[in-house]
N, C-alpha and C positions, 0 to 999 in steps of 0.2 A: 504493500500499500504506499502510495506516494504521500509524503508529509506536506500538509498545507497549513498556512497561517494567513488569516485575513483580518484586517481591522474593520469593525462594523460600527457605524454610528447610527443611532435610532433616527435622528434627523441630521442632515449635513451641518457640521459645526464650523463657524468662522473662527479659527484659532490663530490667524495670522498675527504675529507680534507677541504671542503668548510665551510664557516660560513653561516648559514641560518638566515636571518632577517625576523621575523614573524610579520605581521601587520593585525591581525584580529580586527574588530571593537569592541571597549569596551568603558570604561568611557571617555567621552570627544572626542571620535573617534580619539584619539591620534595615535593609531597604524595604522589606515587606512590613515590618513592625512600624517603622517611622511613617511610611506613606499611608498605611491604614489608619494610624492615629491622627495624622494630619487631616484625612478625609472625614473621620468621625467627629473631630472637634472643631472643624471649620465648615462653613456652609458650602458644600459642593453639590452640583447636579450630576446624577449618573447619566452619562450621555452615550456610552458605547462599551464595547468589549472586544476581546480577541477571540475569534472563532477559529478553532483548530482541532485537527484529529490527533494531535500529539499529546493532549492532556490525558492524564489518567482518569478513569471513570470514578472519581472521588469528588463529590460535590458538597460544599459546606451549606448548612441550613442556617439562615439568619432571619430572626423574627418569624419563624414558621414557614419560610419559603426558601427554595434553593437559589444560590447566587453563582454567577459565572466565576470560574477560576481566575481569570484575568480581566480587569475592568478599567474603564476610562471615565474620569470625572473632570468637571470643568467648573471654574468660578470666573464668570465674565467680569465681575467688578474688580477682582484682583488680577485678572488676565493670567490665571494659573490653570494648568491642566495636570492631572495626576494619572499616571499609568501604573497600576499595581497588579502584581501576580501573587497568588497564594499557593501556587504549585511550583515546585522545583522543575526547571526545564532539563530534560535529558541531554547529556553531553552531545549526542548525535544531532540534536536539533538546535543547539545554541547559535550556530552560525546563521541558520535560516531565520530564527526569531529576531536576532540582531539586525539582519539585512532588511527584513520586513518592517521593523521598527524605524530604521533610518529612512526608508522609502516613505513611510507615513509622515515622519518628522519633516522631511523636505517638501512633501506634497501639501502639508498644512501650513507651512511657512512659519514655524516656531522661531522665536528670536534666540532663545537659549534652551539648553538642556542641562538639567542638574540631576545627576544620578546619586542616590543615597545608597551607601554600601558600607562594608566593613573591611578592616585589615588587622592582622595580628602583628603588633609591634611590641618590643620589649624595652625595658628601661624606664626610668623616671619614677617618682614617688606616687604620682596620680596619673597613670597611663590613660585613663578614660578622658581626661580633660584635654588631651592633645588631639586636635582634629586635623586629619591629613587631607591633601587634595591632589588630584591628577587632572591635567588639562589635555584637551584633544589636540591642541596646536599652540603655536607661540602667541597668537592673538588671544586665545582663551586664558593664557597664563596671567593676563592682567587681572582676571577675576580672582585668582588665587591670592595675589598680593593685596587686592582691594579688600578682601574679606578675611584676611589673616589666617589663611589655611597653610599648614606646613607642607610644603611641596615635597613629594617623593621624587627625588632626582634619579635614583637608580633602584631597580627592583623588578618584581614581576607582579602582574595583575592578571586575573583570569575571569572567565564567565561572560555573560551577556553584556554587562557594563563595559568590560574591557573592549569587546568587539564594537560596541556602539561608539565609543570614543575613537577607535581606530577608523571606523567607517566615516566619521564626521571630521576627520583630520583635514581633508581638503574642502570642507564645506564652509559656507558663510555663517552657519549657525555656530555660535559659541557653545562649547560644551565642557563641563567639568564634573568630576566625581567628588563628593564629600564623604570621607571615610572615617568612621568611628573606630576606636581601638577595641577589638573584640576579645573578650576573655571567656565567654560562655557560648554554648551552641545556639542558644536563643538569648541574645544579649540585649535586654531592655534598657540597661544603663547606657550602652553605646548608642542605641537608637535615640535615647533622650538627649544625649550630648550632641548628636548630629542635628537633631531638631532645634536645639539651642542655637547652633551656628546658622541653620537655615532661617531662623527668625531674623537674624541680622542681615543675611544675604538678600532676602526678598521682602523685608520690612513687615514681618508678621509679629503678632503679640500672642503666640500660642503658648498656653500654660502647660509646661511639661512635668509639673510636679506629680500629677497622678501616674504618669509613666515611670517616674523615679520611684514612687511608692511600689509600683508593680515590680520594678527591678529589685527592690529590697526584699519583697515577698518571694520572688523567684530565687534569689540568692539564699534566703532562709530555708525554702523548701529543698534546695539543692544540698545545703549543709546537713539538713535532717536526713535526706536520702543517703548521703555519703556516710553519715554516722550510723544509720541502720545497717548499711552494707558492712561497715567495719564491725559493728556489734555481732552481726550474723556470722562474719568470718571468724571473729575471736571466739564466738561460741562453738563454731564448728571445729576450730583448732583445739579447744579445750576438750571437746567431746572425743576427738581423735586421740588425744593424749591419755585421757582418763579411762576410756572404754577398753576393757580387755579384749584381746583377739581370741575368738573361740575357734578352735580347730577340731 
């Protein structure tokens, strides 16, 4: 079966001059968590979705009804558009999804593309507070300096976000990626820090405190789970030591 990806708008949207916020799942699920929170806490209209046969047959239910795995939202007052996916894209389809996304970006005439993502960096006493940035080209680097993003001069980046930046390298559309420092597999704290920076970048006043509380709760649950695993292992070790072997 041939893989197909199509951008569908319920009614044709005039998005010329808008900024696109891209939230595909990646390291720490930062993009998905941050984009989803942005849409839920700010007034956006649900205007379209990605139609594709590559998605797994797993559909989330929200308020009693099914929702598409990848969706498009728009806020005309803020001139913002959000593209969010709640399903991880298979490696064999990443190139196709990135290509179709860039085709759509160019066709709609977006002014800027801001990808929300994560990176694992070490060092520093408060690693989550350092927000990194990658630019698609030299012109886009001005955005990194303007918004105080720590430029990653050398390194490796992967996934859909990486290919979108590469595809937009020769485009007139400025594109950057804002990356939070990921410590967990689902890092709400990194997502919150990315949204703090996004507030400054696009002039929002989004309250990220609820997301920070969720981060603390996630960390608490993780610590509890790890402690339970440790207790279980310790108990098993004691059992193995104290229980006589019957032959």
